[in-house]
C-alpha positions, 0 to 999 in steps of 0.5 A: 232916797227913801226917808223913813216916815210914820203912817197909821193903819186907819190912814192906809184904810182912808186912802184906800177908801178914796181910790188911792191904792196904786199910790199908797201901795207903791209908797209902802212897797206892797205893804197893802191892807189885806195882807200888811197886818198879817206878814208885813215886809221883812228885810232881805239878807238880814245880818246876824245882829241887831238891825233896823227892821223894815216896819216898826209899830208904835203901842198905846196903853190900856192901863198901869196898876200895882199887884202886890210888890209888882207894877204892871202896865198892859199895852197893846198894838196890831197883831204881828209876827214874832219868833220863839226859842227852844234851846237853839231852834228859832220859830216864826209866830206868824199873825192869824187871821182871827188874831186881833191884838198884840197885848203886852205886859210889862213889870217892874218892881215897884220900889225900885223901878227894876224890870223883872223877867221871871222865869214862872212867867206870865199869862193873860186871861181874857173875859167878856162878861162872865164868859171866857174868850181867850187865855194865852201865856205871854212870852217874854220878848226883846222889841226895839220899840217895846224893850223887854216885856211880855206879849202874844197875839190874842183873838177878840169876839169884836169890838167892845168891853173886856177884862184882861186878868194878868197873872204872874207867877212866883220867882225862883231865880237867885234874889240879892240885896233887898230882893231876897225872899221877895217876889215868891208869891203868885200875884194877879191883876185886872185891867178893863178895857173897851177894844175899839178898831179906830183906836188901834188903827191909829197905832202909828206904823213907821217905814224906816225906808233905805235905813232898813237893814243896818245894824243899828236899833230904833229908840224905845217908846217912852211910855212912863215906866221901865223897859228894862234898860240895863243899869250904866255900868259906870254906876255898877258896884266893883272892878270893871274888868271889861266890856266885850261882845257875842252874838251882838250881845254886850257883856260887861264882867265885874268882880266884888271883892266883899260879896256879903251884899249878894249874901256869899262869904266870898268875891262875887263875879258877875255879868251884866248882858245887854243889847247894843244901842238901847242897852236892853237886858238880854235875860235867860240864857246859859252863862258858863264862867271858868276863872284861870291863874298862872294856868291853872283853872281854879273856876268852871262853873254856870253863873245863876241867873240873879235879881238885884236891886242895883245890878238888876237882871245879871249873871253871877257867882261867888269866887274865892279871889280874882287877882291881877293877871288872872283870866276869866273866860265866859262861854254861852251854852244856851243862847237866850230864851226870849222871843223876839220881834223883828230887828232881834230875831237873827241876833244873840245865836252865834255867841263865841267865847269871850276872855277878860284878863283882871 
């Protein structure tokens, strides 16, 4: 049985320099230096679900700062492929020959540690002295190793000193509790960093051997900042109507009888959606809900994407009441509009309706 193991690019290059191409290439199953960073192995016959990828890549950090209400961390890894979504259409973004690095921004509320999937987005501008090197939108992304973050591949002008300016847009999402009225201003923060290929090449690459393709997930790396885990269901307020899975995403549905803390005069119905295994939030989807009582439909509404300091990122709506025996049906109208790294790119597409009974 092939066992999982870790290797870095520098160790690959060192082995190549010593004449070990044949043994190492065989060990890596075709993962050779000239193509490894362009398009590493991809699991064949991938399930339409979360799965263990063939290769996982570690990351390192350039820095952590505060910008207004935001905690911001800038991390990096090898350039690597990812998939973006437009509606239901998935597009692979391969590594280009000029790509130097994959930069990632993690963003959270400094007061509560709540990770913030913002609709206004994040961009990274990279300069060298007074010259602009590159500027790219950082996509909201799901990664098994890196959790929820914003990232993209960037082309740099060789080794040396750079400044990455992270621009965070304002928020138009619903905000409840102490988040009401916050995160409205755009913010920016600059990170000075040194691009050194030796540092980059020391980032671990892990091959999962016979485990690849299994319905499971690698645990996220712990880097000392929030990675986007949804709150434990036991800690969430209200009556728990149950937990169901659709498209391999897990949906926990709750109703709070007194919705005043959510800014409503009625009850409040909300859904916390998360990935299996790692419990990472699944944001930016269109989620509809109906409420039926004794065969009569009392509610048919799209749930609002909402940020709350206790519930975190969720989907919610006011309701008059939810009584015993009522049926809540959820249906995903728009798949989560987040980019995905290997292991998530086939999940969260075909998402059948779910029924909950109070």
